[in-house]
C-alpha positions in Angstrom: 72.9 -0.4 -48.6 70.6 -3.3 -47.6 71.7 -5.3 -44.6 72.5 -9.0 -45.2 69.8 -10.2 -42.8 67.2 -8.0 -44.6 68.3 -9.4 -48.0 68.1 -13.0 -46.6 64.7 -12.4 -45.2 63.3 -11.2 -48.5 64.9 -14.1 -50.3 63.5 -16.6 -47.7 59.9 -15.2 -48.1 60.1 -15.1 -51.9 61.7 -18.6 -52.1 59.0 -20.1 -49.8 56.2 -18.5 -51.8 57.6 -19.7 -55.1 58.2 -23.2 -53.7 54.8 -23.4 -52.2 52.9 -22.1 -55.3 54.9 -24.2 -57.7 54.3 -27.3 -55.6 50.5 -26.5 -55.3 50.2 -25.7 -59.0 52.1 -28.7 -60.2 50.7 -31.5 -58.0 47.2 -30.3 -57.2 46.6 -29.9 -61.0 46.9 -33.7 -61.2 44.1 -34.0 -58.7 41.8 -31.6 -60.7 42.9 -32.4 -64.2 44.4 -35.9 -63.9 47.9 -37.3 -64.2 47.9 -36.9 -68.0 48.2 -33.2 -67.3 52.0 -33.7 -67.2 52.1 -33.6 -71.0 51.3 -29.9 -71.0 54.3 -27.6 -71.2 52.8 -25.7 -68.4 53.1 -28.5 -65.9 56.6 -29.4 -67.1 57.8 -25.9 -66.6 56.1 -25.6 -63.2 57.7 -29.0 -62.3 61.1 -27.6 -63.2 60.5 -24.5 -61.0 59.4 -26.8 -58.2 62.6 -28.8 -58.5 64.8 -25.7 -58.6 63.1 -24.2 -55.5 63.2 -27.6 -53.7 66.9 -27.7 -54.2 67.2 -24.1 -52.9 65.0 -24.8 -49.9 67.0 -27.8 -48.8 70.4 -26.3 -49.5 71.2 -28.5 -52.5 71.7 -25.6 -54.9 75.5 -26.0 -55.0 75.2 -29.1 -57.4 77.0 -28.5 -60.7 73.8 -29.0 -62.7 71.7 -26.6 -60.5 72.5 -23.4 -62.4 71.7 -25.0 -65.8 68.4 -26.3 -64.6 67.5 -23.0 -62.9 68.2 -21.1 -66.2 66.2 -23.5 -68.3 63.3 -23.2 -65.8 63.4 -19.5 -66.2 62.8 -19.4 -69.9 60.3 -22.3 -69.7 58.1 -20.6 -67.1 58.2 -17.2 -68.9 57.2 -19.0 -72.1 54.4 -20.6 -70.2 53.1 -17.4 -68.8 53.6 -15.4 -72.0 51.9 -17.9 -74.4 49.0 -18.5 -72.1 48.2 -14.9 -71.3 48.7 -13.7 -74.8 47.3 -16.5 -76.9 45.4 -19.1 -74.9 43.7 -17.4 -71.9 40.5 -16.5 -73.8 40.1 -20.2 -74.7 39.7 -21.2 -71.1 36.0 -21.5 -70.5 33.7 -23.6 -68.3 36.2 -24.3 -65.6 35.4 -24.4 -61.9 36.8 -21.7 -59.6 39.4 -24.2 -58.2 40.6 -25.0 -61.7 40.7 -21.3 -62.6 42.8 -20.7 -59.6 45.2 -23.4 -60.5 45.5 -21.9 -64.0 46.2 -18.5 -62.4 48.9 -20.1 -60.2 50.7 -22.0 -62.9 50.5 -19.4 -65.7 50.8 -16.1 -63.8 51.8 -16.3 -60.1 54.6 -18.8 -60.4 56.1 -17.2 -63.6 56.2 -13.8 -61.8 57.6 -15.1 -58.5 60.2 -17.4 -60.1 61.4 -14.7 -62.5 62.1 -12.3 -59.6 63.7 -15.1 -57.5 66.0 -16.2 -60.3 67.1 -12.8 -61.5 67.8 -11.4 -58.0 68.9 -14.3 -55.9 70.2 -17.2 -57.9 74.0 -16.9 -57.8 74.9 -17.3 -61.4 76.3 -15.3 -64.3 75.3 -17.4 -67.3 77.4 -17.3 -70.4 75.8 -16.1 -73.6 76.4 -19.5 -75.2 74.0 -20.9 -72.6 71.2 -19.7 -75.0 71.3 -22.9 -76.9 70.5 -24.9 -73.8 67.3 -22.9 -73.3 65.9 -24.0 -76.7 66.3 -27.7 -76.1 63.2 -28.3 -74.1 60.8 -26.2 -76.2 62.2 -27.7 -79.4 62.0 -31.3 -78.2 58.5 -30.7 -76.9 57.4 -29.4 -80.3 59.1 -32.2 -82.2 57.7 -35.0 -80.0 54.1 -33.9 -80.4 54.5 -33.3 -84.1 55.6 -37.0 -84.4 53.0 -38.5 -82.1 50.4 -36.2 -83.6 50.8 -38.0 -86.9 49.4 -41.2 -85.2 47.1 -39.7 -82.6 46.0 -36.5 -84.3 46.4 -34.9 -80.8 48.3 -31.6 -80.2 48.4 -30.0 -76.7 48.0 -26.5 -78.0 46.1 -25.0 -81.0 49.2 -23.2 -82.4 50.9 -26.6 -82.7 48.1 -28.2 -84.7 48.9 -28.5 -88.4 45.3 -29.4 -89.1 44.3 -25.8 -88.8 46.7 -25.0 -91.6 50.2 -26.2 -92.0 51.6 -23.0 -93.3 49.9 -21.0 -90.6 51.4 -23.3 -87.9 54.9 -23.2 -89.4 54.8 -19.4 -89.6 53.5 -19.0 -86.0 56.1 -21.4 -84.6 59.2 -20.7 -86.6 58.8 -17.1 -87.8 57.1 -15.6 -84.8 57.5 -17.7 -81.6 61.1 -19.1 -82.2 62.6 -15.6 -82.9 60.8 -14.3 -79.8 62.0 -17.2 -77.8 65.6 -16.6 -78.9 65.4 -12.9 -78.2 63.7 -13.4 -74.8 66.4 -16.0 -73.8 69.2 -13.7 -74.9 67.6 -10.7 -73.1 67.2 -12.7 -69.9 70.8 -13.9 -70.0 72.1 -10.4 -70.5 69.8 -9.0 -67.8 70.9 -11.7 -65.3 74.6 -11.0 -66.1 74.0 -7.3 -65.4 72.1 -7.9 -62.2 74.7 -10.3 -61.0 77.4 -7.7 -61.4 75.3 -4.9 -60.1 73.5 -6.4 -57.0 76.2 -8.7 -55.8 73.8 -10.3 -53.3 75.5 -13.1 -51.4 72.6 -14.1 -49.2 
């Protein structure tokens, strides 16, 4: 059985790496890409991870809203990493090495680190009904840009753009991505509940 001090040491290192990378990826991206970069789902999900880890670092993770925010951040950051690496990575061309590193941090490093941190160390056993909370941010994000896109003709991601084919966009979002999102969220909740009961880490 792992000793408490060893468990705490691993948690501390993992937490600080996640906190540091999420802070770097979130805020340094504004330096390289501009403040408007916040409208990307990537930066919003990384900002959520930064907020969660910030609360953990400073011991404010006992707040009643912490567990909800931490769970929402989990699905958001996994969605960020999954969509980018499966659908969008090949579209990233002509970037400097600094910008490519920021993309690596925000789309791959932070998702991996935070997923491990949450599943192993966040003291929560989320209810299955929490699944509906996980869908709020992605749903609002999609709806907001569909509405504003009617006036600006701007969509942050190609799969959200109806100009490339409305039917294709609807199929991609509602028949492919939404079911995957629901299944992923459900799977993460079940996995977290299992690990919470199995690991029983108190550090």
